C-alpha positions in Angstrom: 0.0 0.0 0.0 1.6 3.2 -1.2 2.3 5.9 1.3 2.1 3.7 4.4 5.2 3.2 6.6 6.1 0.1 8.4 4.5 -0.1 11.8 6.8 -0.8 14.8 5.9 -3.7 17.0 3.7 -2.8 19.9 5.9 -3.0 23.1 2.9 -4.2 25.2 2.7 -7.4 23.1 5.5 -9.7 24.1 6.9 -12.7 22.1 7.2 -16.1 23.7 10.3 -15.9 25.9 10.4 -19.6 27.0 13.3 -20.4 24.8 15.3 -17.4 26.1 14.5 -18.2 29.7 15.3 -21.9 29.2 18.7 -21.1 27.6 19.3 -18.5 30.4 18.6 -21.0 33.2 20.7 -23.8 31.7 23.6 -21.5 30.9 23.4 -20.0 34.5 23.5 -23.5 36.0 26.5 -24.4 33.9 28.4 -21.3 34.9 27.4 -21.9 38.6 28.7 -25.4 38.5 31.9 -24.3 36.9 32.4 -22.0 39.8 32.4 -25.0 42.1 28.8 -25.3 43.1 27.1 -28.7 42.8 23.5 -27.7 42.4 21.5 -24.5 41.9 18.2 -23.7 43.4 15.2 -22.5 41.4 15.3 -19.4 43.6 18.8 -18.6 42.6 18.1 -19.1 38.9 14.9 -17.1 39.2 16.8 -14.2 40.7 19.1 -14.1 37.6 16.1 -14.4 35.2 14.1 -11.9 37.3 11.0 -14.2 37.4 9.1 -16.3 39.9 10.8 -19.5 41.0 7.7 -21.4 40.1 8.2 -20.4 36.4 11.7 -21.7 36.6 10.7 -25.0 38.2 8.0 -25.6 35.5 10.5 -24.9 32.8 13.2 -27.0 34.3 10.8 -29.9 34.7 10.4 -29.8 30.8 14.2 -29.6 30.5 14.5 -32.6 32.9 12.1 -34.6 30.8 14.3 -33.9 27.7 17.4 -35.0 29.6 19.0 -31.6 29.7 18.7 -31.0 33.5 18.5 -33.1 36.6 17.1 -32.4 40.0 18.1 -33.5 43.5 15.6 -33.6 46.3 16.1 -33.4 50.1 19.1 -31.9 51.7 21.2 -30.1 49.1 18.2 -30.0 46.8 18.5 -28.2 43.5 19.2 -28.4 39.8 22.2 -29.4 37.7 23.0 -30.0 34.1 22.7 -33.5 32.7 25.5 -32.9 30.3 28.1 -30.2 29.6 27.2 -26.9 28.0 29.2 -27.8 24.9 26.9 -30.9 24.4 23.6 -28.9 24.6 22.5 -27.1 21.5 19.8 -24.5 21.2 17.9 -27.0 19.1 17.9 -29.4 22.1 16.5 -26.6 24.3 13.9 -25.6 21.6 12.8 -29.2 21.2 12.5 -29.6 25.0 10.2 -26.6 25.5 8.5 -25.8 22.2 4.9 -26.8 22.0 4.8 -27.4 18.2 5.6 -25.6 15.0 6.3 -21.9 14.9 3.5 -21.1 12.5 0.3 -23.0 11.9 -2.5 -22.9 9.3 -6.1 -21.9 9.9 -7.8 -23.6 12.8 -10.8 -24.2 10.5 -10.4 -25.0 6.8 -10.9 -21.9 4.6 -13.5 -21.9 1.8 -12.3 -24.4 -0.8 -14.4 -22.6 -3.4 -12.4 -19.4 -3.0 -9.2 -19.3 -5.0 -7.2 -18.0 -2.1 -9.0 -20.3 0.4 -8.1 -23.3 -1.8 -4.5 -22.5 -2.4 -3.4 -20.7 0.8 -2.6 -23.9 2.8 -0.1 -25.4 0.3 1.5 -22.1 -0.4 2.0 -21.2 3.3 3.0 -24.7 4.2 5.9 -24.5 1.8 7.1 -21.2 3.3 6.6 -22.5 6.9 8.5 -25.7 6.2 11.5 -23.7 4.8 11.5 -21.4 7.9 11.4 -24.4 10.2 14.3 -26.1 8.4 16.3 -22.9 8.5 15.5 -22.3 12.2 16.4 -25.8 13.2 19.7 -25.7 11.3 20.7 -22.4 13.0 19.7 -23.7 16.5 21.6 -26.9 15.9 24.8 -25.0 15.2 24.8 -23.1 18.5 25.7 -24.7 21.8 25.1 -23.3 25.3 28.9 -23.1 25.5 28.8 -20.7 22.6 26.1 -18.7 24.5 28.1 -18.6 27.7 31.2 -17.5 25.8 29.3 -14.6 24.2 27.7 -13.7 27.6 31.1 -13.5 29.3 32.5 -11.4 26.4 29.7 -8.9 27.1 30.6 -8.4 30.8 
């Protein structure tokens, strides 16, 4: 549409941050363990993330199910990594916490008699499949060790 500028994203609408929070939590645990601590509490991790410990516990439960984190109960309770930061990719984290594809088609099928309604599904599926392949490839190339290295450079 001629004459219309690009609108900026509305700041009150937030994107899903579960991936970032999960990477933050695991990277924090890895650094904490490297500094000589055996386990990290959800309260400690939540302080770094600036969120409620319940949010961290729920997220870490998903990461535990995926084999990325372990928990210890009782005296000395807390969280630890299941494997080294260099052996955990962002794809591992994504697959542990993502609830499905990034994009989806209509919830109800569009009108098949409409030319756009008939063809939109295959056209968008091709685009979405390519985006998904590209995303997964990029996430697989980055480990949490890479993230920690970049974090420490920024300090």
